[in-house]
N, C-alpha and C positions, 0 to 999 in steps of 0.2 A: 182635744180634751183627753180623749183616750189614751193617746200616745203619752201625754204628760203625766197622766195617773199611772200607766205601767212604769215610766222611769221613775216616778216618785216612789211607788212601792219597791222597785229595785233597790234604791238607796236605803228605804226603811228596813228592808228584809236582810240585806247583805252587807251594807257598808254603813249601818247606823252608827251612831256615836257610842252608844254602850252595847257591845256584844256579849261579853262575858258577864258583866255586872247586870243588875236589875235597877233602873232608876224609875221612881214613881214621879218624879217632878218633870215639868215641860222642859224643853231644850233652852227656853230663854230664861229659865228660873235661876235664882241666885245661887243654888246649890250646884248647877251644873258649872257656873262660871268660877266659883269660889271654894270648891272643895279643897284645893290644894293648900288652903291656908292652915288646915289642921295639921298637915305634915310639916308646913314650914314652921309651925309653931313648935313642933314637938322636938325638932332637932335643931342643931346649930350648923351653920355652913363651914364645915370643916375645911381647913386649909384655904378659906376664902381669899386670904391675903395673896397668895401666890397663884390663885385660879384665874384663868382667862376664859370667858365664855366660849362656847363652841363656835369655831370660825363659820360664818355664813358666806364667805367668799369661795364658794364651792361650784362656780359656774361651769368649769370643765366637766366635773363629776356629774352635774346635773344635766348637762347637754348629752353627755354619754349615755346616760341613764334613759333620759326621754327617747333618743334614738332607738335603743334597744327595747324599750317598752312598746313604742309605737309598732315596731316590727312584729314583736310577739303578739300584740293585741289584734294587728291585722291577720296574722296567721290564725289566731283563735276564732275570730269571727268568720272567716272563710271555712274553717273546719265545721263550724256550727251549721252552715248552710248544707254541708256534706252529710253531717251526722243526723240532721233533722230536716228531712226534705220538706218541700212546700212552703206554705205561708208561716209556719212555726219556725222554721229555720231562718227564713228572712227576717221575721221579727225580733228573734233572739240576737241574730247578727246586728241587727239595727240598735237595739237596746244597749249591747256590750260596746258598740262602736261609740255611741254617744257618752257612756260611761267613761270610755278610755279618754275622750277629748277633755271631759271635765276633770278627771284625774290628773292628766298631764298639766292642766292650768294650776292645779294644787301644787305640784312639783315645782313648776316655773315660779310660784309665789313663795317659795322657800318655806313650805310647811313641813318639809322633811330635811333631815341632816345626812351628809354623806362623809363627814370628816369626825365623827364621834366614837367610832371603835364598837358602838354597839352591835353593828351587823356582823363583824367577825367573832364576837363573843356568842352570838346567837347560832351562827353557823357551826361553832365548836361543840356547843352543848346539846344540839340537836342531831349531832352526827349518828349517835347510837339509836335514835329513835327512827330516823331514815333507813339506817341500815337493816332494822328488824322489820320494817314494814314497806314493802315495795310499792304499796298503793300511795304511799306519800311521794310527792314529786321529788326526784333526785336532784333535779337542777333548781329546787327552790331558791329564790331570791328574797333576802330579808331587806325591808325599807323601814326606816326609823322615823316615825312622826314626832314633830315637836309638841303635840297635843298632850296637855297635863291630865286629861281624863283616862282612867285606866281601861283601856280598849285594845283589842288585837282582833284582827280578821284576815283570813286566807281567802285570796281571789281565786276565781275558777281557772285562771291562766297560770297559777302557780306562784303568785306574788304574795308574800306574807307581810302584812303591815302591822307594826307593833308600836303603841304610843309610849313615849318616853315616861309618862305618868304611871303606867303600871308598875314601874320600879318602886313607886312611893307608897304602894298599898299591898304588896306582898312582902314576905319575909325572907324568902331564900330561893335559890335556883330551883329547888323541887317544885315550889309553888308555880315558879314561872314555867317550867316544863309541863305541869299539869294544864295551865291555861293554854298553852301551844298544842298540847294534845288534843284538847277540847275543839279547837279551831281545825286542826288537822282532820278531825272526824267529819266536820262540816263538809270538807273537800272531798273526802272519801265517799261518803253518803250522798254526794251530789245534790245537796239541799239547794245550792243557789240556783242551779238549773232547773231542778224540779219547781221550785217557786215560780221561776219566770215563765214556765210552760203553763203552770196554773193560772198566772196572770193573764196570759194571751188567751186561755181557754175561756176565762171569766169575762175578758173583753168582748169576745164573741157574744156571749151570753146577755151581757150588759146592752150591746148594741141593739139587740133583738127586743129586750125588754123596754128600754128607752123609746125605740121606735115604736112600740105598740101604745106608747102613752100619748101619741099624737091625736088620737081620737078622744082622748079624756077631756071633759069639759071643766073639771074642777081639780085643784090641788096638784097640778102636774108637777111642779117644782118639789113639792114635798114627797110625792111617790118616786121621783126620779132620785131624790136624796136617799130614800129608803133602799133603793137597789144598790146604791153605792155603799151605804152603811152595812148591809148584809153581807156584801163582798169583803170589807174591811174585817168585820167580825169573824167571818169564816176562815179567811186566811190568818188570822191571828192565831185561831186554834191550832192550825197546821204548824205554824212557826213555833208555837210553844212546845209542840210534840217534837219537833225537830231539835229543839234545845235539850230536852231529856235524852233523846237519842245520841246526841254528840256528848253529853255527859257520860252516858254508859260506854259507848266506845271509846271515848277519849280516855276513860279510867283504865280500860283493858289495855289500850296502848301504854299508857303511864306506868302501870303496874308491872309491866315486862322489863322495865329498866331496873327493876330491884332497888328502887328507892323506897324512902319511908311512905307507906301507902296513905296514911292519914293526912298528909300534906295536900292532897288532891282536894279533901273537904276543907281543910284549913284555908286554902286559897279562896274557896267560896265564901267562908266566913269573914275573911278579910274584905273582901269585896262588898260583903253586906254591911260592914262598918261605913264603907263609903256611901251607902245608900242611906244610912239611918243617922249618922253622925250630925251633930247640931252645930250652927255657927257659933264661933266665939265674938265676944262683944270688943268693939273698939271704943276705948274710953275717951271721954271728952278732953281729959288731961293730955292725952297722946297729940290731939289736934294743937293745943296750946303749946305744947312742948316743940313740935316740928315746925309750926307756922308762925311763931312769934319771932320775926327775923330782925337783924340788926337794922335794916333800912326799911322794914315793913312790920309794923307791930300788929298782933293779932287782933282781929276785929270780930266782936261776939256776934255781929250780925251774919257772919258767914254760917252760923249754927242754926240759923232760923229754920223752921221746918214748914213746909206746906200743910195745910188743915184738910185732911180727907174725912173728918168725922161725920160730915152730913151726907157722905155718899153711902147708899145702901147697895152692898155687894151681892145681896140676895136676890137682886133683880136679874142677875145674869145666870143662866142656866146652860150647862154643857149639852151639846147636841149629840155627842159622841161619847160613850163610857170609857174613860181611859184605861180601867182595869181590863175591860174586854178586848181593847185594841193592843195591849201589852204583848209584845213578841216574845217575851221571856216569862216564864213561871217564876213565881216568888223563890227567893234563894232558899228559905226554909223548906220550901216544897221540893226544890231539887236536891237539897242535902237528904232530907227524908227519903226520896226516891232512891239516891245512891246506897244509903245505909240499908234499906230494906232488900235491894237486889245484890249487894256485896256484905257479906256479914263480917268481913275483916274490918269494915269501917264503922261498925257499930260502937266501938270503944273510942272515945274522944281522948286526944293527948295534945299538947302545946307544942308549937312549932319548934322546929330544931333551929339552931344558931345558923347564920348564913355564912358561906365561905368567903375567903378574902376578895375573890374576884368578883363576885356578885356584889359585895359591899362597895367595891370600887365603883360600879356603874349605878349603884342606888345612890351614892353620894353625888355623883354628876347629875343624875335626874332631880335630885333636891335643889342643887344649886342653880339649876337651869329653869326653875319654875318661873321666876319673873323675867328673865330674857325670852323665854317661850311666849309668854304673854304679850311683850313688847313686839315680837316678830309677827304674831298673829293679829297685831293692831288691836288688842285689849287693853288699851292704855289705862282705861279707868280701873279695871280689875287689877292692872299691875300696879297702880298707886295703892289700892286699898290692900293689897297683899303686902307692899313694901312697908306700909304703916303698921299692919299687923306685926311684921317682924320686928321693926324698930320699937315697937311698944315693949319688947321683950328685955330691952337695955342690952343688946348684943356686945361682943367684944369689938374693939377698934376696927380690926381688919374686916370683921363682917359688916360693920356698921358702913364702912367705906364702900364696900361692893354694893350694898343694898341702895345706899344713898345715890350712887351714880346711876342705878336704873330708875330710881324715883325721880331724878332730874330729867333723864331721857324721857319718861312717860309724861311728865308734866309739859315738857317742850312740845311733844306731839298733841297734847290737849291744847295748848296754846295755839298751834297751827291751825287745829281743826276748828275751835273757837272764832279765830280770825276770819276763816274761810267759811263760817256758818255752816259747819259740817258737824258739830259736836254730837248730835244723834247718832252719828255713826260709830262713836267710840265710847259713849257713856250713857248707861241706862237712864230712863225716867223713872221716876218713884212711882212704885206700884205696891201699895200696902197689903194687897191680897196675897202676893208672892214673895215678898222680901222681908227679911228680919228688920226689926227696929234699928239695929246697928247700921245694916246696909243703907236703910232708908236715910238715916242720919248723914251717912257719907255721901250720898247722891245729892241731898239737898246742899250740903256743904260745897260740893264741886260746882253744882249749878249757881250758887249764890256768888262765887268768885267773879270778879270783873276781869276783862282782858288784861289789863296792866298788871293786875294783882298775880294771875297766873304766871304771866311772863316773869315777875319778880321771884316767884318761887322755883321756876325752872332754873333761872340764872343762877340762884343762890345754891341750888344742890348741884348743879352742873360744876360750879367753882369749887364747892367744898368737897367733892369727891376727887 
């Protein structure tokens, strides 16, 4: 149990899904899965007619990368035993080795792309940053995740992961460099290692505290949970402190590049939009427009909703306060901290226009939103995204591109329904955490019969 807790906290602290942004919703919430709709709805898929989705046939590149990553991670875990003697070094080595195995599985599952050109672009724009600051790993490797959430993180072994989705929420190269500078600062300040050592020390204390509960006659489970809760809250305070430290050092690294300084704050403001923006509605007419097919007329029964009106959600109470557990201070708080400590940031200013090269990769990231969902097996979210886009009445070439992926997603939903595995790829209705529009979509999807799903899949595969 303790080993699993340490590994869990390792992921939460250092490789969580949102590192630079602050999310208030749970990982399973609609906002986490569907934020990309707002980007998709605001832009057109420029040049979609001639665009081909990024090639996933990158077996040779993935194999070579995994081989190199294994070697580097093995060397890194061995060095941990040398640099941190005793049980601490052994525990650190074990945690990072287990993480390495899990990360390799992500690579082999095609969660990353090796044929997009993003990595070369990132090496180019960070060259001056690395040159000015020798504490930044000079042999840094960039790896591009196909995740649509705006996230970036720098691993202790010098691997920098950046999600493609980050390009959808920032305005220019300057803001991208500000995010990279923040993550470099975590590496320079060794926040990752410090937190792992803290977890190991806490583990020893918790073992002792839980062991002492053996003689307790009453409420042993509750008291054991209190031990765990205190550790979570205490570590969250430290992680939040690390975030403000990384903001301050990150800004120092960034401002030495002689770029527009306020863009560091503007990046935080843009990510704040990700945190607060509200879902757009999928209209009923859109369902009728897309699914009234020549050989399958639209069925009003598909839109029937499950009745949750009799359920009292007040019966459920959180055992752990989410705000106390949050590893990141609110973005307002972080912006205020920066402006207080760096007077040149006190005056707000709008973002500058992006250069042509940044715009090129930003357009690719936008076009790849639905293919990324498909490759991550989020077929329900892919359909919902495609429907939102098609609701806009796009141009013919854009419509063809999106309908192609709509058909692909429906075919995967058909295969899952046929194998009684639909729960893996499509959420259940959850009125407490989902917008009315998303609930309607889920009801529609669950109301479809197997042959009806197949007919929709076949129609859009042919029409594309």
